[in-house]
N, C-alpha and C positions, 0 to 999 in steps of 0.2 A: 758670829757663831757661838754656840754654848761653850762653856769651859770644858776642855778635855780632861778626862780623869781615867783611873783604872776601873776594872769591872766591879770590884768589891765596893769602892766608894760610890760608884754609880748605883748599885743595887741598894745600898744603905739609904741614899737620898730618895730613891724611888719608893722604898718601903715606908719612909716617913710621909711621903706624898700620898701613897696608897691608903694609909690609915685615915687621912682626911677624906679621901675619895669614898671609902667605904662608909664613913659617917654621913657623907653627903647622900649616898645611895639610901641609907636607912632613913634619913630625914625625908627624902623624896617619897619613900614608901609610906611614912607617917602622914605626909601631906595628902597623898592619894587616898589613904584611909579616911582622913578628915573630909576630903572631897566627896567620898561616897556617902557621907553622913550629912551633907548639906540639905537644907530644906529645898523645896521646889516651888515654882510659881506657874499657874496655869496660863496657857497661851491659847488663843482662839484657833482651834484646829481647822476652821474653814477659811483662814486667811488665804488669799489668792496668790499663786505663783504662776509664771508662764513657763510651760514646758515645750518640748519640740512639737507636740501635737495640739497645743493650745493651753487654755487655762487649766490648772490643777490646784489642789489645796495643799496646805502644809501637811495635812494627814496623808495625802497621796504620796508625798515625797519620802515617807517611811518605807515605801515599797513592801508593806506588810510586816516589816521587822519591828522589833520592840523599841529600838533606840535609833536616833538619827544624830549625826554630827554634820553641821553645816558650816562651810567656810564662806564668809561673805566677801566676795571678790570685788575690789575697787575698780569697777569698770568705768572707762572714760569715754562716754558716748561721742560718736561722730569723729573720733580721732583714729589715725592709722595705727598699725600694729606697733611701730617703733615708739609710740607715745603711750602705750598701755602700761599699767602699773608693774614696775619692775619687782617690787616686793611680792606681790600676789603671784606673779609669774614664777619667781624663785621658789616659793613655798608650794604652790600647786603642782609644779613640775616634779616634785619629789613624792607625790602620792601616786603610786603605780598599781600595786596589787591590793585589791579590795577583798579578796577571798577570806583573808584572815579576820577582817572586821565582820564580814558576813557570817563567819562561823560562830561569832559571839552575838549574833542577832542585832548587828549594828549596820546601818546604812550610812555611807558617806556621800555627800553631795555638795556641789558648789552652788551658791546663791549669788548671782551677779547683781550688784547694787544698782547699776545703771546711772551712777553718779560718783564723782570724786570731789575732792575739795576745790578743784578749779573749775567745775562745770555745774550747771543747773541740769535737772533731769531732762532727758530727751524723751521722745516718743518711745514707750516701753517696747512695743513690738520691733521697731527699727533697732533700738539699742540691743535688744536680745538677739536679733538676727546677726548683728555685728559680732557679738560675743561668741555666738556659736561658730562663726567662721574663724574666730581666733582659736577656739578650742580645737577645731579641725587642723588649723595651721600648726598648732603645737603638738598635735598627735595625742591629745588626751581623750579618754573614753569614760570618765566618771560621769554620773548623772549631773546635769547642768540645767539650772533654772534661772529665771529672772525673778528677783525679789522685789523689783521696782513697784508693782501694783500695791504691795502691802508693807513697804520698807519701814515707814514710820511705826506701824504697829509691831512689826517683828523686832525692831531695835529698841522699842520701848523707852525712848528718850536718850539712848546712847548715840554717840557721835556717828553721823553718816559720813561716807567718804573715808572710812578708816577700816582696815581689815579686822574682822572679828571671827572667832571660832566659837560656835554655840552648840551645846549639847541638849538634846531633847529626849524625853521618855514618853512613850505612848501607853495609855491604859484604856484599852478598848478604842473608843472614838474620841477620847480626851487626850490632849497633848500638854506636856509640862516642860518647862525649861529647868534644867538641873545645874548647869554650869556655863560660864562664858569667860573668855579671855580675849585680849587684844595685844597689838604691838609684839613685843618679844615673847609673849605667851604663846603665840602661834608657832614658835620654834618646836613645839611638840610634833609638828609635821615634818621636821627637817632631819636629814642625815648628813648633809654636806657640812654644815657648821659643826655638828658633833664630831665628824672626822677631822675637820680642820683644827678643832680645839685640842686634839691629841698630838699635833705636830709641834715642832720647835718654834715655828713662826706664828702659829695660831691662825686667826682669820686675816691678819695683816691689815686691820682697819684702825683708823686713827684713834678711836676711843679706848682701845685695849691697853691694859697695863702690861707693857712688854719691856724687856731689857733695851738699853740704848743700842741703836744700830740695827734692830730688827725692822724689816720693811713694814711700813704701815701706810702705804699709799694706794690701797686697793678699795674698790667699792664692791659690795656684795652682789650687786645686781645689774649694773648698767655699764657698758663700754662702748667706745667709738669704733672698735674693730673686733674681729672674731678671735683670732689667735695668731701667734702665741704671745704677742706683746700687749698685755692689757694696759691701757693708759691709767695714770694715777687719778685719784678722786678729784683732784683740782681741775682736771680737764673736762669733767662733767660740767654743764648739761649737754644734752644731745645723746647720740648713740642709741643703743637698744638694750632691752633686757638681755642678759648674757645668753640665756637658753634659746633665744631666737636665732643666734648665729648658726648653729649646726643645722637648724631647719632650713635656713636659706641656702646653706652650702649643699644640702641634699636636694635643692630645687623645689621646695614647697612654696606655694603661693601665699603671700602674706596680705593680699588684698582683702580688706574687710568690708569694702563698700562704704568706707567712712566718707563723710561729707566735708569734713574740715580738717585743717592742720594748723599748726602753730609754728612760728619761726624758732621758738625755743621750747623744748619738751618740758612738760610739767612733772616735777618729781613727786611721786606718791610717798607717803610716810607709813 
């Protein structure tokens, strides 16, 4: 437990921390300003994606808006729901209301990669159909495509089987890439971690710099049981992405039509 003190001492300590926090906010604003001044690179607007009604182009994915943010989901072809990417599930599950993005002429969409670090690409149509069933199971309704037909060109030499967040800008029928990030950079999609970071125990994960005695035995994304007793990280592998448990409790069907399984789940990064 944190050291107990009186209100005055608490507020003084908080004021010192808040000065650093405000500096952090101002630096974030400066970084965002620099991001808006980055150069851009042209991308083939005709690159093929798979959509619910068949092939579409990257340009089509803009849905007529000026900008597009695409999250590259680490889809694991032929695997059951329990073995899908826990990180991608964690982040995608926090994107709910798109109207605010639309009001700024921005489309948000998921691009399923059809491959992760443990698998080779499967048939694109089959892999995409499985991923759509996962989207239904999770209750998501954002635009969802398969990037598999053009993944090499879209990623442009970046690592496949790793989640990316890529921003595009449309100028008529031309498409440009303006920014991309990966790994912890996709925390821009997150609110759960942001809220956890405000608490005394933080994320409770092993990498954090926390006082002695603070619990640090949690995993952000995968557990062997739903609630209330999450197992420690050491008890992984196995289990499911956390957000799947309430769906199962509500009676949703997690059958993806997957063709294979593995005795030990593969952890996505």
